[in-house]
C-alpha atoms as one frame of an Amber mdcrd trajectory, in Angstrom:
protein
 -17.178   0.339  -9.426 -14.164   1.346  -7.332 -11.210  -1.035  -7.478  -7.767
  -1.637  -6.001  -4.527  -2.259  -7.889  -1.732  -4.141  -6.099   1.733  -5.112
  -7.315   4.177  -7.539  -5.693   7.517  -7.290  -7.480  10.245  -9.843  -6.883
  13.469 -10.889  -8.529  12.023 -13.477 -10.886   8.358 -12.496 -11.204   5.986
  -9.623 -10.607   2.367 -10.339  -9.721  -0.255  -7.714 -10.500  -3.802  -7.898
  -9.199  -7.020  -5.910  -9.643  -9.672  -6.342  -6.946 -12.843  -4.746  -5.656
 -12.741  -2.711  -2.468 -14.378  -5.724  -0.775 -11.408  -7.962  -1.653 -12.824
  -9.871  -4.630 -10.147 -10.568  -7.223 -11.137  -9.306 -10.657  -8.002 -10.010
 -12.686  -4.382 -10.989 -12.142  -1.269 -11.550 -14.203   2.404 -12.405 -13.715
   5.161 -10.409 -15.426   8.960 -10.581 -15.343  10.809  -9.612 -12.166  11.081
  -5.986 -11.046  13.654  -6.215  -8.268  15.123  -2.729  -8.556  18.522  -3.903
  -7.340  18.929  -6.715  -9.843  17.081  -5.651 -13.022  17.665  -1.917 -12.756
  15.344   1.086 -12.730  14.802   1.329 -16.495  13.793  -2.293 -17.016  11.668
  -2.412 -13.850   9.809   0.765 -14.798   9.176  -0.603 -18.283   7.585  -3.778
 -16.884   5.509  -1.794 -14.395   4.269   0.548 -17.104   3.268  -2.393 -19.292
   1.307  -3.820 -16.369  -0.386  -0.471 -15.772  -1.463  -0.235 -19.410  -2.857
  -3.767 -19.279  -4.814  -3.279 -16.093  -5.954   0.255 -16.870  -7.423  -1.218
 -20.040  -9.273  -3.885 -18.047 -10.667  -1.255 -15.683 -11.685   1.070 -18.533
 -13.410  -1.693 -20.508 -15.493  -2.584 -17.458 -16.346   0.923 -16.289 -14.155
   0.753 -13.202 -12.124   3.405 -11.405  -9.025   2.972  -9.261  -9.483   3.948
  -5.606  -6.158   2.778  -4.143  -2.835   1.572  -5.536   0.246   0.039  -3.963
   3.564  -1.188  -5.367   5.587  -3.495  -3.085   8.876  -4.043  -4.900  12.000
  -5.958  -3.947  14.746  -3.392  -3.511  12.049  -0.753  -3.267  13.504   1.054
  -0.252  17.216   0.764  -1.050  18.995   4.044  -1.675  16.596   6.533  -3.265
  14.426   3.877  -4.942  11.300   4.606  -2.914  11.369   8.286  -3.823  12.141
   7.559  -7.493   9.254   5.112  -7.871   6.804   7.361  -6.062   7.629  10.568
  -7.881   7.663   8.964 -11.335   4.400   7.023 -11.099   2.532   9.523  -8.938
   3.262  12.420 -11.294   2.732  10.486 -14.524  -0.208   8.218 -13.663  -1.688
   8.709 -10.197  -1.993  12.458  -9.555  -5.560  12.103  -8.288  -5.408   8.515
  -6.959  -4.110   7.453  -3.507  -0.825   5.667  -4.186   2.126   4.443  -2.127
   5.120   2.183  -2.622   7.708   0.397  -0.495   9.685  -2.850  -0.397   8.230
  -6.311  -0.809   8.964  -7.070   2.853   5.858  -5.061   3.799   3.840  -7.438
   1.614   5.324 -10.318   3.582   4.519  -9.101   7.079   0.980  -8.225   5.992
   0.503 -11.775   4.750   2.236 -13.251   7.772   0.450 -11.512  10.634  -2.569
  -9.874   8.906  -4.211  -7.389  11.305  -2.611  -8.671  14.518  -1.227  -5.695
  16.497   1.996  -7.515  17.359   3.696  -9.951  15.057   6.828 -11.508  13.634
   6.999 -12.590   9.999   9.756 -14.963   8.935  10.029 -15.165   5.170  11.899
 -18.057   3.564  12.226 -18.172  -0.201  15.521 -18.425  -2.053  16.814 -16.189
   0.742  15.211 -15.186   4.034  14.047 -12.133   5.939  12.345 -11.151   9.205
   9.872  -8.313   9.748   8.337  -7.089  13.014   5.106  -5.338  13.981   4.453
  -3.670  17.332   1.255  -1.982  18.508  -0.061  -1.957  14.951   3.043  -0.408
  13.371   5.618  -2.177  11.204   9.071  -1.536  12.662  12.175  -0.736  10.612
  13.784  -3.922   9.338  15.740  -5.349  12.321  18.223  -7.035   9.936  17.917
 -10.335  11.775  17.983 -11.704   8.250  17.684 -10.180   4.790  21.433  -9.807
   4.311  21.243 -11.806   1.087  21.477 -15.528   0.450  25.254 -15.625   0.983
  25.084 -14.311   4.528  21.691 -15.345   5.870  20.989 -18.560   7.720  17.249
 -18.712   8.263  15.812 -21.861   6.673  15.802 -20.470   3.157  15.882 -22.709
   0.126  19.483 -21.680  -0.447  20.399 -22.599   3.152  19.051 -26.119   2.774
  20.464 -26.595  -0.726  23.911 -25.368   0.339  23.866 -27.599   3.421  22.942
 -30.560   1.235  26.009 -29.981  -0.946  28.170 -29.496   2.160  26.927 -32.814
   3.555  27.841 -34.579   0.309  31.248 -32.894   0.346  31.845 -34.045   3.922
  30.960 -37.638   3.056  33.146 -37.498  -0.048  36.273 -36.272   1.746  35.774
 -38.274   4.944  35.111 -35.369   7.310  31.430 -36.213   7.676  29.011 -39.097
   8.026  27.551 -41.206   5.235  24.252 -39.722   4.100  21.454 -40.454   1.650
  21.722 -36.835   0.584  24.776 -37.626  -1.557  23.014 -40.302  -3.567  19.885
 -38.171  -3.973  21.919 -35.183  -5.156  23.801 -37.276  -7.685  20.547 -38.692
  -9.012  19.180 -35.186  -9.529  22.425 -33.799 -10.925  23.051 -36.892 -13.085
  26.693 -36.751 -12.017  28.848 -36.774  -8.916  28.405 -33.678  -6.781  32.033
 -32.697  -7.308  31.763 -32.995 -11.089  28.560 -30.909 -10.967  30.153 -27.949
  -9.182  30.611 -25.925 -12.373  26.933 -26.385 -13.252  25.854 -25.431  -9.715
  27.924 -22.239  -9.778  26.711 -21.307 -13.252  23.032 -21.797 -12.416  23.322
 -19.818  -9.195  21.353 -19.428  -5.965  17.905 -20.331  -7.293  19.274 -23.636
  -8.564  20.885 -24.314  -5.182  17.571 -23.474  -3.486  15.902 -26.030  -5.748
  17.993 -28.747  -4.065  16.335 -28.088  -0.689  13.605 -30.787  -0.987  16.343
 -33.432  -1.058  17.137 -32.721   2.604  13.522 -33.303   3.641  13.178 -36.412
   1.462  16.332 -37.852   3.027  15.035 -37.022   6.510  11.762 -38.840   5.850
  13.823 -41.808   4.711  15.522 -41.858   8.125  18.767 -40.051   7.308  20.441
 -38.645  10.438  22.537 -36.040   8.637  19.403 -34.604   7.039  17.802 -34.457
  10.478  20.786 -32.524  11.824  20.572 -30.011   8.979  16.861 -29.460   9.564
  17.296 -29.095  13.324  20.082 -26.540  12.818  17.886 -24.410  10.568  14.888
 -24.686  12.889  17.088 -23.474  15.732  18.200 -20.539  13.559  14.562 -19.622
  12.910  13.685 -19.968  16.599  16.592 -17.698  17.529  15.366 -15.010  15.120
  11.802 -15.322  16.430  12.905 -15.083  20.049  15.113 -12.079  19.303  12.239
 -10.438  17.445   9.979 -11.088  20.426  12.443  -9.276  22.677  12.393  -6.285
  20.332   8.588  -5.981  20.292   8.371  -6.843  24.002   8.509 -10.301  25.566
   5.457  -9.440  27.641   3.339  -9.095  24.487   1.301 -11.858  22.891   2.196
 -11.960  19.210   1.486 -13.843  16.009   4.337 -15.540  14.171   3.724 -15.905
  10.445   5.988 -18.350   8.622   5.840 -17.229   5.007   7.187 -19.127   2.021
   7.123 -22.452   0.248   9.478 -24.351   2.549   7.406 -23.526   5.615   4.144
 -24.327   3.834   5.358 -27.681   2.513   7.086 -28.750   5.707   4.635 -27.461
   8.324   4.524 -30.828  10.121   8.279 -30.602  10.720   8.608 -26.923  11.607
   5.540 -26.376  13.780   6.043 -28.917  16.598   9.775 -28.257  16.852   9.461
 -24.474  16.880   6.762 -24.584  19.549   9.285 -26.190  21.893  11.792 -23.393
  21.309   9.698 -20.208  21.506   7.542 -18.474  24.108   3.973 -19.721  24.702
   2.949 -16.088  24.138   3.702 -16.637  20.453   1.178 -18.342  18.180   2.461
 -19.846  14.923   0.580 -19.585  11.642   1.374 -20.784   8.132  -0.493 -18.356
   5.858  -1.770 -19.788   2.591  -2.075 -16.456   0.807   0.578 -15.330  -1.667
   2.577 -12.136  -1.170   0.196 -10.220  -3.414  -2.395 -10.241  -0.628  -0.045
  -8.189   1.514   0.230  -5.641  -1.293  -3.559  -5.636  -1.659  -3.911  -4.781
   2.041  -1.807  -1.673   1.444  -3.815  -0.718  -1.652  -6.984  -1.065   0.451
  -5.484   1.154   3.156  -4.745   3.801   0.527  -8.419   3.685  -0.495  -9.556
   4.045   3.118 -10.705   0.415   3.293  -9.980  -1.936   6.189  -8.904  -5.421
   5.061 -11.048  -7.269   7.616 -11.965 -10.961   7.821 -14.670 -10.566   5.167
 -12.143  -8.904   2.837  -9.755 -11.835   3.351 -12.539 -14.373   2.792 -13.514
 -12.703  -0.486  -9.882 -12.722  -1.615  -9.400 -16.407  -0.872 -12.642 -17.349
  -2.624 -11.768 -15.524  -5.834  -7.965 -15.577  -6.084  -7.941 -18.953  -7.845
 -10.752 -17.956 -10.224 -10.842 -14.184 -10.794 -14.261 -12.636 -11.372 -13.157
 -11.250 -14.754 -11.214 -13.155 -17.368  -7.996 -11.436 -18.326  -8.291 -10.521
 -22.028  -6.645 -13.100 -24.264  -4.051 -10.619 -25.479  -2.915 -10.111 -21.869
  -2.860 -13.697 -20.641   0.326 -15.624 -19.936
């Protein structure tokens, strides 16, 4: 049986997946992060090689061969990273197997717009990014976002968490309005926001991003400040979408894929408001697939397989319950 191997490497976790050429998931596993910028080449390569040994063993035990492989890694196109990854793994492991690698943003736009010829993917995790597709080709990153959590403002978890702390600060020093956000933050932090600053700084951006749900909870409780924060971020997203639409051509119909947990959890807030702010030529979707599906699409392409609707259906039916059990020694 011919199979596909796909890897989605992020800062905190790396998902690896083995699937048939028809999209059925055979095995999957999560490893530590392989963001080449943050963990370094040596550590990232070590994790990737461990994953390859694990999954090569699964394939060998079941009489399978690899027909297409793709690595989509955070930081994978910075500097000479793309060339380093390709030359090392191609020469050592994949001499006779179609293989390619790039950044994890390609995974995101694949998930966001699938096979639509024109599309805009907005990705909101701890940070945010925007990717564009025109006439079937992914364009170079337009840098509408993706500058890092400190400098982006695109409805990321960090954006909402930071704005929550700013709202509490404004209430505390009298420059802002009273808000439920302050009380909710202090309940979570088990201290005043000011006294928790050292902890917030020490735990970093992912911790700040984890405060984002407080803004939405406060909004649902009728808090006006929370509503203002949400509206500001929705407007930021709409601005990026509209700018992206200009780049790919305002005359073109296009799919907008909103990728990431915040969008998925808060669809009922984002969808109706964004529709008022963007062109009717743009259709909004909230994809349910994880980033690994975008990597699997690239692995399929390397094998000469088109990831059509049937391929997607097979993936969704088997992703939650892979066809093969991962051997006990390789499970989480």
